N, C-alpha and C positions, 0 to 999 in steps of 0.2 A: 268022454270028454272031447270036445271038438277043438282042434288047435288050428289057428290061422297062420299060414306060413308063407315064406317066399314073396312078399310084398314090399314095396317101400312106402306104399300109400294105400290106406284103406278106406273106402268110402262106405260106410254101414249106415248111411242116413236112411230114416223112413223104413225100418225093418221090424218095427214092434219090439225092440230089444228092451227087456225090463232089468236085466242082470248081466253084469260083465263079470264072469268068473276069474278067480286067481289063475295066474300063469296062461291065460287063453291066447297071450301073444308070445309065449316063451320060446317058441320055434322061429321067431321073426325079429331076431335082435337088430336088424338093419332098419326097421320101421321108422319112418320119418314124421308120417302125418296120419292121424285118426280122425275121421269126420263121424260123429254119432248124432247129429242134430236130428230132430223129429221123432226120437224114440223116447218111449216113456220109461226112462231109466229110473229104477228105485233105488239100486245099490251097486257097488262095485266090490268084487273080492279084495282082500287085503293087499295081495301082490298081483293085481290085476295088470299093472304096467311096469312091474319089476324088470331090470335088465334092458330096458329100452333107452339105452345110451344116447342115441341118435334122435329120439323123439323130440321134435321141435314144435309140433303143432297138434293140439287136441280141441276139437270143435264139438259143441254139444248144446243141448236145451236142457241142462239140469242145474240144480242147485246143490252144492256140495258143502259139507261141513268137514273141515280138515283138523284132524286131531295130530298133533306133534308131541310124540314123547321122547 
């Protein structure tokens, strides 16, 4: 498992990312912005963005279906 840590802003644009795993940002609780544009993202792990209380910006080129239970 790869963890991305110690950043406030992550620019992951145009990296051929297809899946964002659960808890991939778990060690980076101060993250404020994630840029994912230009990636063929097909799905996100259930807890991909869990614990990111300061995340204010999420940029991407994807269509999501949000299920609230």
